[in-house]
C-alpha angles and dihedrals in degrees: 000000000000118000124208118219118215111243119230108236118195126186112240112222134175140184115241117214108204093197094053091035092222140110108242139164095051109203128182108208137182094226139011088242089060090054092047091050093052095043092045092051090057092046091054098043117103111241095017115127091231088062099036093051100021096155089061097058134071135166119237140184111225102174142287134306127206106202094191092062103020090235118150117202109199123210132183105288112258126191113225103173146003123220089235089067089066099039093056095050118100 
């Protein structure tokens, strides 16, 4: 009997720098909330470029990554947050 292994599917996110006009800081995450937590932490940290130049940075989903096979499944890029959303929160 053949068994099917569940594939691990991670969401591939990146931070877009509007001044450089490039997606950088590629980050495969288990959930969107995990990406938001990490991005938000940078946007709230004194001395971090995401905080110092918040209007330049945004978080995007670019696709999916399957670590077991190395396959990347691209999707249409979709912005999910801006660093300014975190710097203006109390």
